[in-house]
C-alpha positions as CSV (number, residue, x, y, z in Angstrom):
1,M,25.8,-4.2,-38.5
2,A,23.6,-3.7,-35.4
3,H,22.4,-6.9,-33.9
4,T,20.0,-5.3,-31.1
5,R,16.7,-3.6,-31.9
6,D,15.5,-0.6,-30.3
7,V,12.5,-1.8,-28.3
8,R,11.7,1.5,-26.6
9,P,8.2,2.7,-27.0
10,R,7.8,4.5,-30.2
11,H,7.3,8.1,-28.6
12,Q,10.7,7.6,-26.6
13,Q,12.3,6.8,-30.0
14,I,10.8,9.9,-31.6
15,A,11.6,12.2,-28.7
16,A,15.4,10.7,-28.8
17,E,15.6,11.8,-32.6
18,L,14.2,15.4,-32.0
19,R,16.4,15.7,-28.9
20,D,19.5,14.9,-30.9
21,L,18.8,17.3,-33.4
22,I,18.3,20.3,-30.8
23,M,21.5,19.1,-28.8
24,R,23.6,19.1,-32.1
25,G,22.2,22.5,-33.2
26,E,20.3,21.3,-36.3
27,L,17.1,22.7,-34.4
28,S,18.4,25.9,-33.1
29,P,16.8,28.0,-30.2
30,G,13.5,29.7,-31.6
31,T,13.0,27.3,-34.3
32,Q,9.4,26.2,-34.9
33,L,8.8,22.4,-35.0
34,P,6.9,21.2,-38.1
35,S,3.1,20.6,-37.5
36,T,1.9,17.6,-35.8
37,A,0.5,16.3,-39.2
38,R,3.9,16.7,-40.7
39,L,5.6,15.0,-37.7
40,V,2.9,12.0,-37.9
41,E,3.9,11.7,-41.6
42,R,7.7,12.1,-41.1
43,Y,7.7,9.5,-38.3
44,G,4.7,7.1,-39.6
45,A,3.4,7.6,-36.1
46,A,-0.2,8.1,-34.6
47,N,-1.1,11.5,-33.4
48,A,-1.2,10.5,-29.8
49,T,2.4,9.2,-30.2
50,I,3.9,12.5,-31.5
51,Q,2.0,14.3,-28.5
52,H,3.5,11.9,-26.2
53,A,7.1,12.5,-27.5
54,L,6.6,16.3,-27.6
55,K,5.4,16.4,-23.9
56,A,8.4,14.4,-22.9
57,L,10.7,17.1,-24.5
58,K,8.7,19.9,-23.1
59,D,8.9,18.4,-19.7
60,E,12.7,18.2,-20.1
61,G,12.8,21.9,-21.2
62,F,13.8,21.6,-24.8
63,L,10.4,22.5,-26.4
64,D,7.9,25.3,-25.5
65,S,4.3,25.6,-26.7
66,R,3.0,28.9,-27.8
67,V,-0.7,29.2,-27.8
68,G,-2.2,29.7,-31.3
69,K,1.3,29.6,-33.1
70,G,2.9,26.2,-32.6
71,V,5.9,24.2,-30.6
72,Y,9.3,25.9,-30.6
73,V,12.8,24.9,-29.6
74,R,13.3,26.8,-26.4
75,D,16.6,28.8,-25.7
76,R,17.8,26.2,-23.3
77,Q,21.4,26.5,-22.4
78,P,22.7,23.3,-20.5
79,F,24.7,23.8,-17.1
80,V,28.3,23.3,-18.7
81,I,30.3,22.2,-15.6
82,D,34.0,22.5,-15.7
83,A,34.8,18.9,-14.0
84,S,37.6,20.6,-12.0
85,A,35.2,23.3,-10.6
86,Y,33.1,23.6,-7.5
87,I,29.7,25.5,-7.9
88,K,29.8,28.2,-5.5
89,P,26.6,29.4,-4.0
90,E,25.4,32.5,-5.6
91,P,22.4,34.6,-4.2
92,G,19.5,34.4,-6.4
93,R,21.0,31.4,-8.6
94,F,22.7,28.9,-6.9
95,R,22.3,27.5,-3.4
96,Y,22.7,24.5,-1.4
97,Q,20.4,22.7,1.0
98,L,22.2,20.5,3.9
99,L,19.7,17.5,4.1
100,N,21.7,15.6,6.9
101,V,25.2,14.9,8.5
102,D,25.6,11.4,9.8
103,N,28.5,8.8,10.9
104,I,28.0,5.8,8.7
105,V,30.1,3.0,6.9
106,P,30.2,4.2,3.6
107,P,29.3,2.2,0.4
108,V,31.9,-0.4,-1.0
109,D,33.1,2.2,-3.9
110,V,33.7,4.8,-1.2
111,V,35.5,2.8,1.2
112,E,37.9,1.8,-1.8
113,G,38.2,5.6,-2.9
114,L,39.1,6.6,0.6
115,Q,41.2,3.5,1.1
116,L,39.5,2.7,4.5
117,A,39.2,-0.7,6.2
118,A,35.8,-2.5,5.2
119,D,34.3,-1.5,8.7
120,A,35.7,1.9,9.0
121,A,33.4,4.9,9.8
122,A,33.1,8.0,7.7
123,I,31.3,11.4,8.3
124,V,28.7,12.0,5.3
125,R,27.2,15.4,4.4
126,T,24.1,15.0,1.9
127,R,23.0,18.1,0.2
128,I,20.8,19.3,-2.6
129,L,22.2,22.0,-5.0
130,F,19.3,24.4,-6.2
131,H,19.4,26.6,-9.5
132,D,16.8,29.2,-9.5
133,E,15.0,27.2,-7.0
134,Q,15.1,24.0,-9.2
135,P,16.9,21.1,-7.7
136,V,19.6,20.2,-10.2
137,E,21.9,18.0,-8.0
138,L,22.0,15.6,-5.1
139,S,25.3,14.9,-3.4
140,A,26.7,12.9,-0.6
141,S,30.4,13.7,0.5
142,Y,32.1,11.3,2.8
143,Y,35.4,12.4,5.2
144,P,37.2,9.7,7.0
145,A,36.0,9.8,10.7
146,E,39.7,9.6,11.8
147,I,40.5,13.2,10.3
148,A,37.1,14.5,10.3
149,A,35.9,13.7,14.0
150,D,35.0,16.8,16.1
151,S,35.5,19.3,13.1
152,S,33.0,21.5,11.4
153,L,32.5,18.8,9.0
154,T,30.5,17.0,11.7
155,K,28.1,19.9,12.3
156,T,24.6,20.3,10.9
157,A,25.4,23.9,9.6
158,K,27.0,25.5,6.6
159,I,30.8,25.7,6.8
160,R,32.5,29.0,6.1
161,G,34.7,28.5,3.1
162,G,33.2,24.9,2.5
163,A,34.8,21.7,2.9
164,P,38.0,22.8,1.2
165,Q,38.5,25.3,3.9
166,A,37.7,22.7,6.8
167,L,40.1,20.2,5.3
168,A,42.9,22.7,5.1
169,E,42.4,23.7,8.6
170,L,42.7,20.0,9.5
171,G,46.1,19.8,7.8
172,F,44.6,18.2,4.6
173,P,44.7,20.9,1.9
174,Q,43.1,19.6,-1.4
175,R,45.7,19.1,-4.1
176,S,44.1,16.8,-6.7
177,F,41.3,14.8,-7.6
178,V,40.0,11.7,-9.7
179,D,36.4,11.4,-11.2
180,R,34.7,8.3,-12.4
181,I,31.5,9.1,-14.3
182,S,28.5,6.9,-15.3
183,A,25.1,7.0,-16.4
184,R,22.1,4.9,-15.3
185,P,18.3,5.2,-14.6
186,P,17.7,6.9,-11.4
187,T,16.6,5.5,-8.0
188,V,13.2,6.3,-6.8
189,E,14.4,8.8,-4.4
190,E,16.8,10.3,-7.0
191,A,13.9,10.8,-9.4
192,E,11.6,12.3,-6.7
193,T,14.3,14.7,-5.1
194,L,15.4,16.0,-8.2
195,E,12.0,16.2,-10.0
196,L,13.3,14.3,-12.9
197,P,11.0,13.9,-16.1
198,E,9.9,10.5,-16.9
199,G,12.6,8.4,-18.4
200,T,15.4,10.8,-17.7
201,P,18.7,9.1,-16.5
202,V,21.3,10.4,-14.1
203,I,24.9,11.2,-14.4
204,R,26.7,9.7,-11.5
205,Q,30.1,11.2,-10.7
206,L,32.2,9.7,-8.0
207,R,35.0,12.2,-7.0
208,V,37.9,11.3,-4.9
209,I,39.9,14.3,-3.7
210,Y,43.5,13.9,-2.5
211,S,45.6,15.9,0.0
212,D,49.6,15.7,0.3
213,N,51.2,12.3,-0.2
214,E,48.1,11.4,-2.2
215,R,46.1,10.7,0.8
216,P,42.5,10.6,-0.1
217,V,40.4,12.8,2.3
218,E,37.0,13.3,0.5
219,A,34.8,11.2,-1.8
220,S,31.8,12.5,-3.1
221,V,29.0,11.0,-5.1
222,L,27.1,13.6,-7.1
223,I,23.9,12.8,-8.8
224,K,22.8,15.0,-11.9
225,G,19.7,15.0,-14.1
226,A,21.4,14.1,-17.5
227,H,19.1,16.4,-19.4
228,L,20.3,19.6,-17.8
229,Y,24.1,19.1,-17.9
230,E,27.1,18.9,-20.0
231,L,30.6,18.1,-18.2
232,L,33.5,19.7,-19.7
233,Y,37.1,18.5,-19.4
234,R,40.1,20.2,-20.6
235,Q,43.5,18.3,-21.2
236,A,46.5,19.7,-22.8
237,V,47.8,17.9,-25.8
238,D,51.3,16.6,-25.6
239,T,52.9,17.1,-28.8
240,G,56.1,15.5,-28.3
241,P,59.6,16.9,-28.2
242,K,60.0,20.5,-29.8
């Protein structure tokens, strides 16, 4: 039995109910929502509350208004991202914008992931990923200064072949990675940079990449708007002895 009451504003509760129906396919793309009057009756809420809930879902891309016809579920497909995959730049669809390159002492979780001394420096490359010119991911990738110094990773320019190629040329080919994934409200910078609708949480993905002998060579903090993404993981099932 639940011991905690949902104290969110009523419009957020209603938006959450409708969002859940859409995400699990109960309200499929192209479906017309009931009229505002019917939603008022169903949820026992004021007209303004229903309108506020619908606006939130429109801002997130779940709903679309058609003048004189009503409100419909949009044919909105989430970015289903294979967690082991890198989104490659693709003309007209995906592109990266490099914001800055710096030499700093990283955050604690990155220091731990890279197995650095507490005061050790790292090269950080900060970027935004755009999809159809919409910002969809903010990333900061850290490389131990002792291996990245004087390489292309320190330059404020695109790297041919990306960081995997740069690391391979330095003698540190990428062999494996570990992800830690969490969700939280966005910081002001994240909300503004990613143009997040009000109340949208972010997915925080901390990825540590290892080279030979389990040496960590890259740690990336990837911030994504939770309303846009689904993360896909695949794992073979061990059925035991045959």
